Phi, psi and omega in degrees: 000123176249113185258129184240143173246137177233123181203158175293151175283082182287161179272126177035066189296175181276173189298323180298334178297315182281334175299322177293318180296329181297338184247024181235162178254343180207142177244120176260118176280116182275080189261356186262354182277171187293137174285123179256127186255344184224157174094189186292344181262002188271068180250000185296325183246016183198161168204187187243146173234171179257132179240176178297339180257015181104196182288148183212148178285143165241120193240136170271119182280138183230162180283151177299143181210157176304154185297338182260015181293131178287158184300323183285001177247002181280129182260143175290147179286163183265356184281191188269034179301326181301309180295324178296319176296316180296318178297319178298316178293317181297316183299322187261346181239003186300333179268359179290146187307324185248015181298313184296330178286321187261337186298325177303327183288322178293321174301321179291328175297315180290338177277350181295142185279057179279142176248337183254145177302313182303314179303315181292314182297318179297324177297321180293320180294316178295323175302310181292322177299320178295318177297324180276357181060045175254117186235086176232155176296148174239133174230160184255130178301327184293344179264004187247021184044062185292144181228146176087183180224158177048240185296323179293324177295316180298316181296319177303313179293320180295318179297318182291336178271354182078022182281147166236007175214133181244121178259112188243149170289150183293344177297341182272356183298333183296331181240014179288131174235119188291334191303313182297324180291314181298316181298331181268359181070032181252122177284137175251125175245141181257131179300135175249092187244118175246116189296125180281152174266148180212166178301131186218152176283165169060051166083217191304142183295134175243121180274176172063033171269170170309143180298343177300330178299314177299316183294320177295327185272331189239346179081170187293310185297313179292325178294322177296318180294315179302315180300315185280349178266000180291130184275000000 
């Protein structure tokens, strides 16, 4: 059984993103599809952290582009968003138990000479994968001569990768059509993710933040254990 996950290259994703990768053999980065800037699907250039005032966005600034621009063609903005992001993290996590240990690695991420959003986001994903001890191959959809849209596109990528099992997030159930997967002999499994609670700053626990929140609060070893203990 070869299990594959397909997802956009989001910025410093939440814990459920890595829970899926933990149970996969290959990760296909869906980098050739349209970049979405607004609404419930607009996580490619932002995620949430916890502040003294509750959850707040941390955003990667990008240059303006036509609405149909693919993710892999989106360029990073030239303004000082990098330093603003680092200041935001420092201000809200400086008292977290593992901030001093991990923040230099985050600073190194922001110092990378990236020009494209996808390049920067993939670097953030690899950083978190290393901390979580997840070691699976990553390939880019843009390099796979992708064909089709929605379900047909997924099946095309899965067939080209040699997959016989597709592990999907439950958010895709709304547009899922079983016929293309059945015709290709690909089993579809739905992620069953129940967000764990863990020690967190600033009062009541808030789930579904960037995974960096878990790491700053619990450190690498405990975060790995928390991720693997999710039922």
